[in-house]
N, C-alpha and C positions, 0 to 999 in steps of 0.2 A: 496196809499203809506203810509198814516198816520197809517192805520191799520197794515200794514206790519211792520212799525217801532215800533209800540206798541208791536207786537208779539215778534219781535227780542229782544226788550228791556226786555220784560217779561221773555223770556227764558234765555237770556244772551248768550254771545258768546261761553262760555264753553259748554253750553247745545247744541248749534248748532253744535259745533265741535264733540260732542259725537254722536249726531244724524247722522251727516255725516259719522262718522266712522262706526256706526252700518249699515248704508245704504250700504257703500262700502263692508263691511263684508258679508252682505246678497247677494249682487251682485256677489261677489267672490264665495260664496257657491253655488249659482245657476249655475254659469258658470262651476264650477268643476263637479257638478252633471250632467250637460248637456254633458260635455266632457266625463265623465265616461260612460254615456248611449251610446254616439256615439261610444266609444271604444268597449263596449260590443256588440253593433250591428255589428260592423266591424268584431269582432272575430267570432260571430255566422255565418255571411256571409262567412267568410274565411273557417270555418269548413265545411259548406255545400258545398263549392266549392271543397275542398279536397275530400269529399265523392263522389261527382258527377264525379270528375276526375278519382277516383279509380274504380267506377262502369263502367265508359266508357272504361277504360283501360282493365278491366277484361273481357268485352264483345267483345272487338275488337282484331284485329291482332296486334302483334303476339301472345298475351297471349291466345286468344281463340283457336288458333291452338295448342298451347302447351297443353292446357287442354284436347283437343280431342285426341291428340296423346298419352298423358299420360294414359288416360282412356283405349285406345286400347292396350297399352303395359301392363298395370297392370291387365286388365281383358279381355284377348282375348276370344272371344266366350262366354263371360259372366262368366268366371272362373278366380278368383283372383289367381295371380301367387305369388310364394315366392319372397320376396324382399331382395336382397343382399345389406347389409349396405355399403359394400365397392365398389359396382358398381351399384348404382341406376340409373334409367333413367334420362338423363339430363333434361328432362321436369319437373321432380319432383323438382329439384333445382330451376328451373325458378319459380315455384309456391311458393316454400319456401321463395325465395328472395322477391317475391311480398308481402307475408304476413309478412315477417320480416320488410319491409318498412312500412307497415300498422301499425305494432306494435310500430315502432319507432315514427310515427306520433301520435299515441295514447298516448305514454309515454310523448311526448312533448306537449300534450293537443291541438294538431291540429285537433283531431277527438274526437267524443263522443263515449263512449262504447256502448250506446244504439243504435246509428246509425250503428255502425259496426255489432252489434248483429242482427239487423233487416235485413241488406243487405247481410251479409257474413257468419253468424254463421254456416250454413249448410256446406259450403266448408271448412271453418277453422277447424271444428271439424273432418271432414272426412280425410282431408289431414294430419292433425296432428296425428290422430289415426293410419294412415297407415305409416307415416314417422318417428314415434318415435324412432325406432331402428337406423335409418339413422342419426337422429339428435344427439342421445346419442353417437353414434360412433364418429361423428365429434366433439362433445363437449369434448371428451377425449383428443383430440389434441389441441383444443382451446375452452375454456369454454364460450367465448362470442358469439360463433356461434349460431345464431337464438335465442338469449336471449330475444329479444323484442317479437318475435313470441310466445315464451314460456310464457312470462309474460301475453301476451294478452289472450292466451288460459286459463290460470289460472283465470284471472279476469272474462272472459266469463263463465267459469265453475262455479265459485262462484256465479255469477249473476243468472245462471240457477238453481242452487241449492236453492238459496233464493226464487226464483220465483215459482219453481215447488215443492220444498221440497226434490228433489233428482236430481242426474245428473250422467250419465254414458256416456263415449265416445262410438262412434259407434262400433258395433260388426263387426266381419269378414264378415258376410253375408251382413251387411249394407254397408260396404266399397265396397264389390263386386258389389252391386246394384248401388252404387254411381258412380263407374268407368264405369259401363256399360252404364249408362245414359250419362255421360260425353263423352264417345266415340262416341255416336250417336247424340250428340248435333251439329246442323248445325253451322259451323263457323260464328262467328259474331252475333249470335242470343242473345237476351237479357237474363238476369238472370231470370229463371222461376219465375213468380209471386207467384205461389202456395207455393214455398218454404218460402217466406216471410210471407204469410198468415198463414201457418202452425205454424210458430213460435209465432204468435200472439194469437193462440188459447190456451185454457186451463186456 
């Protein structure tokens, strides 16, 4: 006790108060940093969950059936048909609405652009390339229609251009092949892994 009394007397109560204040400040800083890390971890987990849910939804009914029927309607017997902007297949709107929701989540930072690119770029670009006239026609009546989908396509296209040095939307023949594949995809089957790997190459 004598030594403690000597230390206290040597530092003085003002010094002890200052030390206590510094200690409390450091504890508060560490607590804030920990809370921030916990929040960041929660946000990352939340984004992953959103992505998993979207992949699961895309692979299962009813969306899987919409994809297959749309492929059969757009490219019967492997031949791409003209698309009437005023009377598109209803399944096309189902896909457009799905990607509009995805674009909304991206805009709200509930998804990462990289994750969307890895999992969905193949479908996003082909559906957009085929449906552009439909979207433009509907945006004449209401400019906000599919605005989030459009923003997502622009961001993905910019990303591809920076990554590869060039970017072009799929051609008519590529869209034709895309729909032919979709039409013969067994309902409920997972997203083809090779499409993801192809994106990683180069």
